[in-house]
N, C-alpha and C positions, 0 to 999 in steps of 0.2 A: 304669449311672448313676453318676454321678461323686459325688454329695452328695446329704443330704437334702431340698435345694431341688429337684432334680432329681427325685425320687421323688414329692414333693408335686404338683409340676406336670403330672406323667405321671398321676398317680391322679387328679387333679383334671380332668383331659382326658377320661380314659376316665369317670369319672362322669358327666360332663355330656354324654355321646354321646347317651343316650335321649332328653334334653330338647332337643337340638340336632336329632334327628331327629323331634320332636312326637311320641314315643310316650307320654311321660310330662309333667306338669308340675313335679315334683319329683323329682330324679335318685334319691333315697331310696326313691322309690315303685317304682321298676323292679323286676319280681318277678323277675330272672335274676340278682341279685347275691346272692354269698356274702360278706358282709364283716362286721367287728366295728364297727358304727355309733361306738361309742366312741372307736375310734382314730382318728376323722376330725374 
């Protein structure tokens, strides 16, 4: 990835996948993420 914007775009895309797949209403509720919620 070339810059911070690209990193943010990719992270947002990945985090939103469970919502698009209708596994959760809120991507942060997906139980298989290991993340620091304060970083986003």
